[in-house]
N, C-alpha and C positions, 0 to 999 in steps of 0.2 A: 504494500500500500504506500502510495506517495504522500509525503508530508505537505500540508498546505504552505504556501509562500506568503510571508508577511513582510511589510516594509519596515517594521520596527524591530530593532536589534538591541542586545545588551549594551548598556553604556549611552544610549540615545537619551536626549532630554525631551520629555514629553509633557503635555498638559492634559488634564482630565476635562473632557468636553461635556459629559453628562453624569448625573448621579449626585450623591450626597457631597462628594469632594470636588464638585465642578469648579474649575478655575485654578486648582492647585497644580503646581509644576514640580517635577522631580526627575531623577535619573532612573532608567530601567535597570533593575538589579538582576532580573531573571525573566526568561521567556519560556512559557509552556506551549510548544507548538501543537501538541495533540489536543489540548484543551482550548486553544486560542485565548490564553490569558497571560498577563504580565504582572510582575511585582514591581511597584514603583516606590522609591524611598519616600517616607513621610506621607504616604497616601494610603487610606483605608487601614489605619492603625487601630488595633484593638488591644484590650488588656485581658490576659488569660489568668484566671485564678487557679493556683495549684496548692497542694499541701506543702507547707514550708519544709525545705530540706537543705542540704549543703549547697546545691546549685542555685536554688531560689530561696534564700533565707527570709525574704519579705513576704513570700507566699503568692507572688504574682509576677508576671512579666508582660512586656508589650511585644507585639509582632505585627508585621505587615501582611495582609491577606491579598491574594491575587485579585485583579480587576480585569474585566473583559477587554480584549485588545481593540474592540470596536469603540470603546468608550474613551480611548486616549488618542491624541494626535501629536505628531512631531512638532517641535517648536523651532521656528525659523529664527536664527540669531539676529538677522537684520531687522526684523519687525518685532521680535520677542513675543510672537503670538503663534497660534496653531496654523499650520499650513499643509497643503497637499503635496505629496511626494510622487515623483515619477522615476523612471529608469532611462538612462541614455548611455551611449558609448563615449568614452573619453578619447583623447588623442592617441593613447597606446592601444586602443581597441578593447579596453576593459569596461565591463558594465558597472556603472556607478549610480547612486541615488542622488537626486537633485530636487530642490524646491521649485515647484512649477511657477510660482509668482515671481520670485526674485532671481531664479536661475542659479542660485548658489549650490555648489556640490557639497554633500555631506562628507 
C-alpha cells in the first residue's frame, strides 16, 4: 500500500487554521503519515494525571496531542501568515516546495 503524500514535513513552521487552537503557530515535531496527523509544539497541550512516582513526583505531566494535518497550514516567512504550497523543479532538476503567492522556496 502506498503512503499518502503531504506537503508538511518535520521541522516546518505551521499555523492552526481551525479548531480550539486556531491562530497558534509552532514547529512540527512529528508527522503521522498513516493517520494524516501532526504534532505541533505548544498546540493542543493537555495535562495527564498519573499516580505520583519517581518519574512524575507531582502526579501529572503535560503532553502535546496530534492534530489533523488538514487543520494546519504552512507559514510563509515573508507574510508571516498561512499560505498555499506547490511543487516545482529547481535549477538542478530537483523537486522543491514553494509558496504559491510569494514564490519563495522552502
